[in-house]
CHARMM-style PDB file with segment names, atoms N, HN, CA, C and O in Angstrom:
ATOM      1  N   MET     1      62.908 348.990 135.395  1.00  0.00      PROA
ATOM      2  CA  MET     1      64.033 347.916 134.660  1.00  0.00      PROA
ATOM      3  C   MET     1      65.249 348.387 135.313  1.00  0.00      PROA
ATOM      4  O   MET     1      66.037 347.564 135.778  1.00  0.00      PROA
ATOM      5  N   ARG     2      65.550 350.102 135.417  1.00  0.00      PROA
ATOM      6  HN  ARG     2      64.909 350.771 135.040  1.00  0.00      PROA
ATOM      7  CA  ARG     2      66.808 350.544 135.550  1.00  0.00      PROA
ATOM      8  C   ARG     2      66.816 350.386 137.183  1.00  0.00      PROA
ATOM      9  O   ARG     2      67.837 350.059 137.788  1.00  0.00      PROA
ATOM     10  N   ALA     3      66.010 350.559 137.598  1.00  0.00      PROA
ATOM     11  HN  ALA     3      65.181 350.825 137.106  1.00  0.00      PROA
ATOM     12  CA  ALA     3      65.710 350.521 139.191  1.00  0.00      PROA
ATOM     13  C   ALA     3      66.323 349.188 139.978  1.00  0.00      PROA
ATOM     14  O   ALA     3      66.950 349.188 141.037  1.00  0.00      PROA
ATOM     15  N   THR     4      65.932 347.980 139.092  1.00  0.00      PROA
ATOM     16  HN  THR     4      65.422 347.980 138.232  1.00  0.00      PROA
ATOM     17  CA  THR     4      66.144 346.945 139.164  1.00  0.00      PROA
ATOM     18  C   THR     4      67.544 346.636 139.116  1.00  0.00      PROA
ATOM     19  O   THR     4      68.206 346.092 140.000  1.00  0.00      PROA
ATOM     20  N   LEU     5      67.947 347.058 137.938  1.00  0.00      PROA
ATOM     21  HN  LEU     5      67.410 347.500 137.219  1.00  0.00      PROA
ATOM     22  CA  LEU     5      69.782 346.875 137.738  1.00  0.00      PROA
ATOM     23  C   LEU     5      70.313 347.649 138.918  1.00  0.00      PROA
ATOM     24  O   LEU     5      71.094 347.142 139.723  1.00  0.00      PROA
ATOM     25  N   MET     6      69.971 348.607 138.983  1.00  0.00      PROA
ATOM     26  HN  MET     6      69.337 349.018 138.328  1.00  0.00      PROA
ATOM     27  CA  MET     6      70.474 349.699 140.086  1.00  0.00      PROA
ATOM     28  C   MET     6      70.777 348.621 141.602  1.00  0.00      PROA
ATOM     29  O   MET     6      71.893 348.219 141.932  1.00  0.00      PROA
ATOM     30  N   LYS     7      69.690 348.373 142.223  1.00  0.00      PROA
ATOM     31  HN  LYS     7      68.784 348.699 141.955  1.00  0.00      PROA
ATOM     32  CA  LYS     7      69.316 347.592 142.991  1.00  0.00      PROA
ATOM     33  C   LYS     7      70.050 346.291 142.781  1.00  0.00      PROA
ATOM     34  O   LYS     7      69.887 345.641 143.814  1.00  0.00      PROA
ATOM     35  N   LYS     8      70.646 345.736 142.079  1.00  0.00      PROA
ATOM     36  HN  LYS     8      70.778 346.264 141.240  1.00  0.00      PROA
ATOM     37  CA  LYS     8      71.372 344.317 141.975  1.00  0.00      PROA
ATOM     38  C   LYS     8      72.631 344.786 141.760  1.00  0.00      PROA
ATOM     39  O   LYS     8      73.520 343.935 141.761  1.00  0.00      PROA
ATOM     40  N   LEU     9      72.938 345.926 141.576  1.00  0.00      PROA
ATOM     41  HN  LEU     9      72.216 346.617 141.575  1.00  0.00      PROA
ATOM     42  CA  LEU     9      74.515 346.380 141.502  1.00  0.00      PROA
ATOM     43  C   LEU     9      74.736 346.582 142.963  1.00  0.00      PROA
ATOM     44  O   LEU     9      75.668 345.953 143.464  1.00  0.00      PROA
ATOM     45  N   ARG    10      73.954 347.438 143.792  1.00  0.00      PROA
ATOM     46  HN  ARG    10      73.197 347.949 143.385  1.00  0.00      PROA
ATOM     47  CA  ARG    10      74.165 347.815 145.218  1.00  0.00      PROA
ATOM     48  C   ARG    10      74.168 346.562 146.110  1.00  0.00      PROA
ATOM     49  O   ARG    10      74.723 346.542 147.208  1.00  0.00      PROA
ATOM     50  N   SER    11      73.468 345.443 145.534  1.00  0.00      PROA
ATOM     51  HN  SER    11      73.017 345.458 144.642  1.00  0.00      PROA
ATOM     52  CA  SER    11      73.641 344.433 146.407  1.00  0.00      PROA
ATOM     53  C   SER    11      74.847 343.426 146.310  1.00  0.00      PROA
ATOM     54  O   SER    11      75.150 342.529 147.097  1.00  0.00      PROA
ATOM     55  N   PHE    12      75.588 343.892 144.883  1.00  0.00      PROA
ATOM     56  HN  PHE    12      75.342 344.621 144.244  1.00  0.00      PROA
ATOM     57  CA  PHE    12      76.600 342.834 144.366  1.00  0.00      PROA
ATOM     58  C   PHE    12      77.814 343.947 145.240  1.00  0.00      PROA
ATOM     59  O   PHE    12      78.677 343.371 145.904  1.00  0.00      PROA
ATOM     60  N   ARG    13      77.824 345.083 145.212  1.00  0.00      PROA
ATOM     61  HN  ARG    13      77.124 345.550 144.673  1.00  0.00      PROA
ATOM     62  CA  ARG    13      78.809 346.185 145.912  1.00  0.00      PROA
ATOM     63  C   ARG    13      78.917 345.667 147.656  1.00  0.00      PROA
ATOM     64  O   ARG    13      79.956 345.503 148.296  1.00  0.00      PROA
ATOM     65  N   ARG    14      77.717 345.514 148.062  1.00  0.00      PROA
ATOM     66  HN  ARG    14      76.873 345.647 147.543  1.00  0.00      PROA
ATOM     67  CA  ARG    14      77.620 345.311 149.258  1.00  0.00      PROA
ATOM     68  C   ARG    14      77.749 343.468 149.879  1.00  0.00      PROA
ATOM     69  O   ARG    14      77.682 343.085 151.047  1.00  0.00      PROA
ATOM     70  N   ASP    15      77.897 342.836 148.930  1.00  0.00      PROA
ATOM     71  HN  ASP    15      77.951 343.147 147.982  1.00  0.00      PROA
ATOM     72  CA  ASP    15      77.784 341.424 149.013  1.00  0.00      PROA
ATOM     73  C   ASP    15      79.817 341.006 148.840  1.00  0.00      PROA
ATOM     74  O   ASP    15      80.488 341.128 147.815  1.00  0.00      PROA
ATOM     75  N   GLU    16      80.295 340.526 150.221  1.00  0.00      PROA
ATOM     76  HN  GLU    16      79.750 340.427 151.054  1.00  0.00      PROA
ATOM     77  CA  GLU    16      81.643 340.304 150.392  1.00  0.00      PROA
ATOM     78  C   GLU    16      81.826 338.837 150.017  1.00  0.00      PROA
ATOM     79  O   GLU    16      82.732 338.324 150.674  1.00  0.00      PROA
ATOM     80  N   GLU    17      81.308 338.117 149.265  1.00  0.00      PROA
ATOM     81  HN  GLU    17      80.572 338.534 148.732  1.00  0.00      PROA
ATOM     82  CA  GLU    17      81.435 336.612 149.155  1.00  0.00      PROA
ATOM     83  C   GLU    17      82.325 336.618 147.886  1.00  0.00      PROA
ATOM     84  O   GLU    17      83.384 335.997 147.793  1.00  0.00      PROA
ATOM     85  N   GLY    18      81.923 337.180 147.180  1.00  0.00      PROA
ATOM     86  HN  GLY    18      81.063 337.684 147.255  1.00  0.00      PROA
ATOM     87  CA  GLY    18      83.008 337.303 146.065  1.00  0.00      PROA
ATOM     88  C   GLY    18      84.206 337.699 146.204  1.00  0.00      PROA
ATOM     89  O   GLY    18      85.161 337.170 145.635  1.00  0.00      PROA
ATOM     90  N   VAL    19      84.280 338.685 146.987  1.00  0.00      PROA
ATOM     91  HN  VAL    19      83.504 339.115 147.449  1.00  0.00      PROA
ATOM     92  CA  VAL    19      86.016 339.625 147.165  1.00  0.00      PROA
ATOM     93  C   VAL    19      86.329 338.160 148.327  1.00  0.00      PROA
ATOM     94  O   VAL    19      87.522 337.858 148.330  1.00  0.00      PROA
ATOM     95  N   THR    20      85.787 337.617 148.896  1.00  0.00      PROA
ATOM     96  HN  THR    20      84.818 337.863 148.894  1.00  0.00      PROA
ATOM     97  CA  THR    20      86.356 336.226 149.792  1.00  0.00      PROA
ATOM     98  C   THR    20      86.827 335.036 148.695  1.00  0.00      PROA
ATOM     99  O   THR    20      87.661 334.170 148.962  1.00  0.00      PROA
ATOM    100  N   LEU    21      86.336 335.129 147.793  1.00  0.00      PROA
ATOM    101  HN  LEU    21      85.659 335.833 147.576  1.00  0.00      PROA
ATOM    102  CA  LEU    21      86.657 333.982 146.826  1.00  0.00      PROA
ATOM    103  C   LEU    21      87.931 334.437 146.232  1.00  0.00      PROA
ATOM    104  O   LEU    21      88.986 333.808 146.306  1.00  0.00      PROA
ATOM    105  N   VAL    22      87.785 335.417 145.718  1.00  0.00      PROA
ATOM    106  HN  VAL    22      86.928 335.927 145.657  1.00  0.00      PROA
ATOM    107  CA  VAL    22      89.348 336.334 145.198  1.00  0.00      PROA
ATOM    108  C   VAL    22      90.409 336.060 146.128  1.00  0.00      PROA
ATOM    109  O   VAL    22      91.424 335.469 145.757  1.00  0.00      PROA
ATOM    110  N   GLU    23      90.248 336.441 147.291  1.00  0.00      PROA
ATOM    111  HN  GLU    23      89.424 336.921 147.592  1.00  0.00      PROA
ATOM    112  CA  GLU    23      91.516 336.163 148.243  1.00  0.00      PROA
ATOM    113  C   GLU    23      91.749 335.097 148.522  1.00  0.00      PROA
ATOM    114  O   GLU    23      92.936 334.933 148.802  1.00  0.00      PROA
ATOM    115  N   TYR    24      90.813 333.767 148.616  1.00  0.00      PROA
ATOM    116  HN  TYR    24      89.848 333.899 148.388  1.00  0.00      PROA
ATOM    117  CA  TYR    24      91.178 332.952 148.390  1.00  0.00      PROA
ATOM    118  C   TYR    24      91.926 332.171 147.371  1.00  0.00      PROA
ATOM    119  O   TYR    24      92.645 331.213 147.655  1.00  0.00      PROA
ATOM    120  N   GLY    25      91.717 332.635 146.138  1.00  0.00      PROA
ATOM    121  HN  GLY    25      91.133 333.413 145.907  1.00  0.00      PROA
ATOM    122  CA  GLY    25      92.249 332.314 144.941  1.00  0.00      PROA
ATOM    123  C   GLY    25      93.500 332.793 144.811  1.00  0.00      PROA
ATOM    124  O   GLY    25      94.322 332.236 144.083  1.00  0.00      PROA
ATOM    125  N   ILE    26      93.756 333.838 145.484  1.00  0.00      PROA
ATOM    126  HN  ILE    26      93.088 334.290 146.076  1.00  0.00      PROA
ATOM    127  CA  ILE    26      95.172 334.633 145.502  1.00  0.00      PROA
ATOM    128  C   ILE    26      96.058 334.107 146.290  1.00  0.00      PROA
ATOM    129  O   ILE    26      97.266 334.247 146.100  1.00  0.00      PROA
ATOM    130  N   ALA    27      95.437 333.290 147.487  1.00  0.00      PROA
ATOM    131  HN  ALA    27      94.456 333.176 147.641  1.00  0.00      PROA
ATOM    132  CA  ALA    27      96.324 332.825 148.430  1.00  0.00      PROA
ATOM    133  C   ALA    27      96.446 331.368 147.759  1.00  0.00      PROA
ATOM    134  O   ALA    27      97.594 330.923 147.750  1.00  0.00      PROA
ATOM    135  N   LEU    28      95.611 330.688 147.289  1.00  0.00      PROA
ATOM    136  HN  LEU    28      94.679 331.049 147.297  1.00  0.00      PROA
ATOM    137  CA  LEU    28      95.977 329.469 146.267  1.00  0.00      PROA
ATOM    138  C   LEU    28      97.121 329.805 145.776  1.00  0.00      PROA
ATOM    139  O   LEU    28      98.189 329.426 146.256  1.00  0.00      PROA
ATOM    140  N   VAL    29      97.019 330.480 144.865  1.00  0.00      PROA
ATOM    141  HN  VAL    29      96.151 330.788 144.475  1.00  0.00      PROA
ATOM    142  CA  VAL    29      98.035 330.891 143.622  1.00  0.00      PROA
ATOM    143  C   VAL    29      99.476 331.171 144.358  1.00  0.00      PROA
ATOM    144  O   VAL    29     100.500 330.687 143.876  1.00  0.00      PROA
ATOM    145  N   LEU    30      99.509 331.908 145.448  1.00  0.00      PROA
ATOM    146  HN  LEU    30      98.677 332.302 145.840  1.00  0.00      PROA
ATOM    147  CA  LEU    30     100.622 332.141 146.206  1.00  0.00      PROA
ATOM    148  C   LEU    30     101.514 330.923 146.686  1.00  0.00      PROA
ATOM    149  O   LEU    30     102.711 330.671 146.544  1.00  0.00      PROA
ATOM    150  N   ALA    31     100.367 330.202 147.368  1.00  0.00      PROA
ATOM    151  HN  ALA    31      99.395 330.407 147.484  1.00  0.00      PROA
ATOM    152  CA  ALA    31     100.792 328.963 148.108  1.00  0.00      PROA
ATOM    153  C   ALA    31     101.512 327.830 146.701  1.00  0.00      PROA
ATOM    154  O   ALA    31     102.618 327.319 146.880  1.00  0.00      PROA
ATOM    155  N   VAL    32     100.977 327.654 145.807  1.00  0.00      PROA
ATOM    156  HN  VAL    32     100.079 328.069 145.662  1.00  0.00      PROA
ATOM    157  CA  VAL    32     101.687 326.939 144.712  1.00  0.00      PROA
ATOM    158  C   VAL    32     102.655 327.599 144.047  1.00  0.00      PROA
ATOM    159  O   VAL    32     103.467 326.887 143.456  1.00  0.00      PROA
ATOM    160  N   VAL    33     102.817 329.016 143.968  1.00  0.00      PROA
ATOM    161  HN  VAL    33     102.158 329.595 144.448  1.00  0.00      PROA
ATOM    162  CA  VAL    33     104.154 329.535 143.268  1.00  0.00      PROA
ATOM    163  C   VAL    33     105.411 329.282 144.434  1.00  0.00      PROA
ATOM    164  O   VAL    33     106.554 329.040 144.046  1.00  0.00      PROA
ATOM    165  N   VAL    34     105.085 329.363 145.847  1.00  0.00      PROA
ATOM    166  HN  VAL    34     104.157 329.560 146.162  1.00  0.00      PROA
ATOM    167  CA  VAL    34     106.061 329.137 146.563  1.00  0.00      PROA
ATOM    168  C   VAL    34     106.128 327.769 147.035  1.00  0.00      PROA
ATOM    169  O   VAL    34     107.058 327.464 147.782  1.00  0.00      PROA
ATOM    170  N   GLY    35     105.399 327.038 146.750  1.00  0.00      PROA
ATOM    171  HN  GLY    35     104.644 327.286 146.144  1.00  0.00      PROA
ATOM    172  CA  GLY    35     105.665 325.539 147.023  1.00  0.00      PROA
ATOM    173  C   GLY    35     106.171 324.924 145.732  1.00  0.00      PROA
ATOM    174  O   GLY    35     106.666 323.799 145.799  1.00  0.00      PROA
ATOM    175  N   THR    36     106.098 325.542 144.572  1.00  0.00      PROA
ATOM    176  HN  THR    36     105.696 326.456 144.518  1.00  0.00      PROA
ATOM    177  CA  THR    36     106.911 325.058 143.579  1.00  0.00      PROA
ATOM    178  C   THR    36     108.250 325.576 143.608  1.00  0.00      PROA
ATOM    179  O   THR    36     109.272 324.894 143.530  1.00  0.00      PROA
ATOM    180  N   SER    37     108.199 326.541 143.698  1.00  0.00      PROA
ATOM    181  HN  SER    37     107.369 327.095 143.761  1.00  0.00      PROA
ATOM    182  CA  SER    37     110.100 327.121 143.890  1.00  0.00      PROA
ATOM    183  C   SER    37     110.724 326.661 144.831  1.00  0.00      PROA
ATOM    184  O   SER    37     111.920 326.461 144.619  1.00  0.00      PROA
ATOM    185  N   THR    38     110.225 326.354 146.079  1.00  0.00      PROA
ATOM    186  HN  THR    38     109.254 326.517 146.252  1.00  0.00      PROA
ATOM    187  CA  THR    38     110.804 325.427 147.109  1.00  0.00      PROA
ATOM    188  C   THR    38     111.021 324.071 147.073  1.00  0.00      PROA
ATOM    189  O   THR    38     111.890 323.515 147.744  1.00  0.00      PROA
ATOM    190  N   LEU    39     110.124 323.405 146.172  1.00  0.00      PROA
ATOM    191  HN  LEU    39     109.418 323.857 145.626  1.00  0.00      PROA
ATOM    192  CA  LEU    39     110.693 321.707 145.662  1.00  0.00      PROA
ATOM    193  C   LEU    39     111.668 321.797 144.743  1.00  0.00      PROA
ATOM    194  O   LEU    39     112.438 320.906 144.386  1.00  0.00      PROA
ATOM    195  N   SER    40     111.586 323.224 144.269  1.00  0.00      PROA
ATOM    196  HN  SER    40     110.960 323.948 144.559  1.00  0.00      PROA
ATOM    197  CA  SER    40     112.890 322.879 142.531  1.00  0.00      PROA
ATOM    198  C   SER    40     113.861 323.342 143.567  1.00  0.00      PROA
ATOM    199  O   SER    40     114.690 322.455 143.765  1.00  0.00      PROA
ATOM    200  N   LEU    41     114.032 324.226 144.178  1.00  0.00      PROA
ATOM    201  HN  LEU    41     113.358 324.946 144.017  1.00  0.00      PROA
ATOM    202  CA  LEU    41     115.228 324.631 144.454  1.00  0.00      PROA
ATOM    203  C   LEU    41     116.050 323.497 145.769  1.00  0.00      PROA
ATOM    204  O   LEU    41     117.229 323.472 146.122  1.00  0.00      PROA
ATOM    205  N   LEU    42     114.793 322.603 146.276  1.00  0.00      PROA
ATOM    206  HN  LEU    42     113.835 322.623 145.989  1.00  0.00      PROA
ATOM    207  CA  LEU    42     115.198 321.386 147.354  1.00  0.00      PROA
ATOM    208  C   LEU    42     116.115 320.386 146.317  1.00  0.00      PROA
ATOM    209  O   LEU    42     117.278 320.028 146.505  1.00  0.00      PROA
ATOM    210  N   ALA    43     115.266 320.063 145.214  1.00  0.00      PROA
ATOM    211  HN  ALA    43     114.321 320.354 145.062  1.00  0.00      PROA
ATOM    212  CA  ALA    43     115.498 319.374 144.066  1.00  0.00      PROA
ATOM    213  C   ALA    43     116.623 319.543 143.752  1.00  0.00      PROA
ATOM    214  O   ALA    43     117.123 318.480 143.385  1.00  0.00      PROA
ATOM    215  N   GLN    44     117.439 320.547 143.701  1.00  0.00      PROA
ATOM    216  HN  GLN    44     117.033 321.411 144.000  1.00  0.00      PROA
ATOM    217  CA  GLN    44     118.871 321.041 142.628  1.00  0.00      PROA
ATOM    218  C   GLN    44     119.517 320.439 143.817  1.00  0.00      PROA
ATOM    219  O   GLN    44     120.126 319.389 143.611  1.00  0.00      PROA
ATOM    220  N   ASP    45     119.496 320.958 145.148  1.00  0.00      PROA
ATOM    221  HN  ASP    45     119.001 321.811 145.315  1.00  0.00      PROA
ATOM    222  CA  ASP    45     120.289 320.687 146.059  1.00  0.00      PROA
ATOM    223  C   ASP    45     120.693 318.956 146.555  1.00  0.00      PROA
ATOM    224  O   ASP    45     121.719 318.400 146.947  1.00  0.00      PROA
ATOM    225  N   VAL    46     119.406 318.561 146.312  1.00  0.00      PROA
ATOM    226  HN  VAL    46     118.572 319.013 145.994  1.00  0.00      PROA
ATOM    227  CA  VAL    46     119.546 316.878 146.543  1.00  0.00      PROA
ATOM    228  C   VAL    46     120.236 316.181 145.536  1.00  0.00      PROA
ATOM    229  O   VAL    46     120.908 315.169 145.732  1.00  0.00      PROA
ATOM    230  N   GLU    47     120.025 316.849 144.237  1.00  0.00      PROA
ATOM    231  HN  GLU    47     119.479 317.672 144.078  1.00  0.00      PROA
ATOM    232  CA  GLU    47     121.006 316.646 142.982  1.00  0.00      PROA
ATOM    233  C   GLU    47     122.277 316.520 143.217  1.00  0.00      PROA
ATOM    234  O   GLU    47     122.940 315.497 143.047  1.00  0.00      PROA
ATOM    235  N   GLY    48     122.777 317.898 143.746  1.00  0.00      PROA
ATOM    236  HN  GLY    48     122.238 318.729 143.884  1.00  0.00      PROA
ATOM    237  CA  GLY    48     123.941 318.011 143.810  1.00  0.00      PROA
ATOM    238  C   GLY    48     124.700 317.249 144.977  1.00  0.00      PROA
ATOM    239  O   GLY    48     125.908 317.013 144.944  1.00  0.00      PROA
ATOM    240  N   GLN    49     123.878 316.905 145.977  1.00  0.00      PROA
ATOM    241  HN  GLN    49     122.897 317.097 146.004  1.00  0.00      PROA
ATOM    242  CA  GLN    49     124.146 315.797 147.240  1.00  0.00      PROA
ATOM    243  C   GLN    49     124.384 314.507 146.817  1.00  0.00      PROA
ATOM    244  O   GLN    49     125.428 313.880 146.989  1.00  0.00      PROA
ATOM    245  N   MET    50     123.145 314.037 146.122  1.00  0.00      PROA
ATOM    246  HN  MET    50     122.296 314.547 145.982  1.00  0.00      PROA
ATOM    247  CA  MET    50     123.745 312.642 145.014  1.00  0.00      PROA
ATOM    248  C   MET    50     124.873 313.081 144.085  1.00  0.00      PROA
ATOM    249  O   MET    50     125.822 312.307 144.210  1.00  0.00      PROA
ATOM    250  N   ASP    51     125.083 313.951 143.286  1.00  0.00      PROA
ATOM    251  HN  ASP    51     124.312 314.579 143.184  1.00  0.00      PROA
ATOM    252  CA  ASP    51     126.208 313.741 142.432  1.00  0.00      PROA
ATOM    253  C   ASP    51     127.708 313.652 142.961  1.00  0.00      PROA
ATOM    254  O   ASP    51     128.728 313.333 142.350  1.00  0.00      PROA
ATOM    255  N   ALA    52     127.495 314.097 144.511  1.00  0.00      PROA
ATOM    256  HN  ALA    52     126.666 314.356 145.007  1.00  0.00      PROA
ATOM    257  CA  ALA    52     129.039 314.441 145.276  1.00  0.00      PROA
ATOM    258  C   ALA    52     128.926 313.127 146.203  1.00  0.00      PROA
ATOM    259  O   ALA    52     129.983 312.834 146.762  1.00  0.00      PROA
ATOM    260  N   ALA    53     127.907 312.347 146.444  1.00  0.00      PROA
ATOM    261  HN  ALA    53     127.048 312.585 145.990  1.00  0.00      PROA
ATOM    262  CA  ALA    53     128.385 310.973 147.098  1.00  0.00      PROA
ATOM    263  C   ALA    53     128.206 309.989 145.851  1.00  0.00      PROA
ATOM    264  O   ALA    53     128.518 308.851 146.201  1.00  0.00      PROA
ATOM    265  N   CYS    54     127.882 310.035 144.762  1.00  0.00      PROA
ATOM    266  HN  CYS    54     127.628 310.959 144.478  1.00  0.00      PROA
ATOM    267  CA  CYS    54     128.098 309.150 143.668  1.00  0.00      PROA
ATOM    268  C   CYS    54     129.989 309.545 143.132  1.00  0.00      PROA
ATOM    269  O   CYS    54     130.667 308.783 142.443  1.00  0.00      PROA
ATOM    270  N   ASN    55     130.283 310.384 143.477  1.00  0.00      PROA
ATOM    271  HN  ASN    55     129.732 311.003 144.037  1.00  0.00      PROA
ATOM    272  CA  ASN    55     131.754 310.645 143.082  1.00  0.00      PROA
ATOM    273  C   ASN    55     132.609 310.193 143.723  1.00  0.00      PROA
ATOM    274  O   ASN    55     133.673 309.744 143.296  1.00  0.00      PROA
ATOM    275  N   VAL    56     132.165 310.271 145.103  1.00  0.00      PROA
ATOM    276  HN  VAL    56     131.301 310.635 145.450  1.00  0.00      PROA
ATOM    277  CA  VAL    56     132.874 309.866 146.329  1.00  0.00      PROA
ATOM    278  C   VAL    56     132.992 308.357 145.871  1.00  0.00      PROA
ATOM    279  O   VAL    56     134.080 307.855 145.586  1.00  0.00      PROA
ATOM    280  N   MET    57     131.718 307.626 145.819  1.00  0.00      PROA
ATOM    281  HN  MET    57     130.835 308.034 146.050  1.00  0.00      PROA
ATOM    282  CA  MET    57     132.023 306.130 145.386  1.00  0.00      PROA
ATOM    283  C   MET    57     132.754 305.929 144.752  1.00  0.00      PROA
ATOM    284  O   MET    57     133.753 305.247 144.979  1.00  0.00      PROA
ATOM    285  N   ASN    58     132.404 306.575 143.582  1.00  0.00      PROA
ATOM    286  HN  ASN    58     131.592 307.129 143.397  1.00  0.00      PROA
ATOM    287  CA  ASN    58     133.328 305.896 142.330  1.00  0.00      PROA
ATOM    288  C   ASN    58     135.067 306.107 142.475  1.00  0.00      PROA
ATOM    289  O   ASN    58     135.922 305.360 141.999  1.00  0.00      PROA
ATOM    290  N   THR    59     135.267 307.232 143.200  1.00  0.00      PROA
ATOM    291  HN  THR    59     134.573 307.839 143.587  1.00  0.00      PROA
ATOM    292  CA  THR    59     136.738 307.476 143.311  1.00  0.00      PROA
ATOM    293  C   THR    59     137.276 306.293 144.630  1.00  0.00      PROA
ATOM    294  O   THR    59     138.449 305.947 144.772  1.00  0.00      PROA
ATOM    295  N   THR    60     136.506 305.973 145.206  1.00  0.00      PROA
ATOM    296  HN  THR    60     135.553 306.253 145.091  1.00  0.00      PROA
ATOM    297  CA  THR    60     136.618 305.160 146.535  1.00  0.00      PROA
ATOM    298  C   THR    60     136.796 303.444 145.945  1.00  0.00      PROA
ATOM    299  O   THR    60     137.517 302.572 146.432  1.00  0.00      PROA
ATOM    300  N   GLY    61     135.860 303.342 144.728  1.00  0.00      PROA
ATOM    301  HN  GLY    61     135.275 304.050 144.332  1.00  0.00      PROA
ATOM    302  CA  GLY    61     135.952 302.085 144.160  1.00  0.00      PROA
ATOM    303  C   GLY    61     134.752 300.964 144.700  1.00  0.00      PROA
ATOM    304  O   GLY    61     134.487 299.791 144.434  1.00  0.00      PROA
ATOM    305  N   THR    62     134.247 301.908 145.518  1.00  0.00      PROA
ATOM    306  HN  THR    62     134.463 302.860 145.734  1.00  0.00      PROA
ATOM    307  CA  THR    62     132.833 301.203 146.114  1.00  0.00      PROA
ATOM    308  C   THR    62     131.593 300.907 145.045  1.00  0.00      PROA
ATOM    309  O   THR    62     130.577 300.235 145.227  1.00  0.00      PROA
ATOM    310  N   VAL    63     131.901 301.427 144.207  1.00  0.00      PROA
ATOM    311  HN  VAL    63     132.726 301.972 144.058  1.00  0.00      PROA
ATOM    312  CA  VAL    63     130.497 301.491 143.016  1.00  0.00      PROA
ATOM    313  C   VAL    63     130.898 300.254 141.896  1.00  0.00      PROA
ATOM    314  O   VAL    63     131.992 300.096 141.354  1.00  0.00      PROA
ATOM    315  N   GLY    64     130.004 299.657 141.773  1.00  0.00      PROA
ATOM    316  HN  GLY    64     129.116 299.785 142.214  1.00  0.00      PROA
ATOM    317  CA  GLY    64     130.628 298.413 140.705  1.00  0.00      PROA
ATOM    318  C   GLY    64     131.181 298.704 139.252  1.00  0.00      PROA
ATOM    319  O   GLY    64     132.090 299.534 139.284  1.00  0.00      PROA
ATOM    320  N   THR    65     130.945 298.349 138.282  1.00  0.00      PROA
ATOM    321  HN  THR    65     130.207 297.675 138.256  1.00  0.00      PROA
ATOM    322  CA  THR    65     130.990 298.698 136.905  1.00  0.00      PROA
ATOM    323  C   THR    65     129.716 299.547 136.530  1.00  0.00      PROA
ATOM    324  O   THR    65     129.857 300.451 135.707  1.00  0.00      PROA
ATOM    325  N   GLY    66     128.766 299.363 136.960  1.00  0.00      PROA
ATOM    326  HN  GLY    66     128.651 298.629 137.629  1.00  0.00      PROA
ATOM    327  CA  GLY    66     127.687 300.203 136.442  1.00  0.00      PROA
ATOM    328  C   GLY    66     127.645 301.329 136.871  1.00  0.00      PROA
ATOM    329  O   GLY    66     126.864 301.803 136.046  1.00  0.00      PROA
ATOM    330  N   GLY    67     127.902 302.211 137.590  1.00  0.00      PROA
ATOM    331  HN  GLY    67     128.536 301.826 138.260  1.00  0.00      PROA
ATOM    332  CA  GLY    67     128.007 303.515 137.745  1.00  0.00      PROA
ATOM    333  C   GLY    67     127.092 303.684 138.910  1.00  0.00      PROA
ATOM    334  O   GLY    67     126.567 302.735 139.491  1.00  0.00      PROA
ATOM    335  N   CYS    68     126.910 305.055 139.254  1.00  0.00      PROA
ATOM    336  HN  CYS    68     127.337 305.827 138.782  1.00  0.00      PROA
ATOM    337  CA  CYS    68     125.707 305.588 139.951  1.00  0.00      PROA
ATOM    338  C   CYS    68     124.617 305.861 139.465  1.00  0.00      PROA
ATOM    339  OT1 CYS    68     123.714 306.297 140.180  1.00  0.00      PROA
TER     340      CYS     68
END
């Protein structure tokens, strides 16, 4: 029984398929974090640009009574 268990442990240690799966998982998490933070920053920038455009339209009178 012990010999079989030790044989399995040795084969797991030599098997790199699990390591590759972990690396892909880490890469996926990193890509999601970077993508989310980038989109969040981009959304804030776009919101600022839209607010600035709306303010310009309000001050020039090109927007009706409904506003932006």
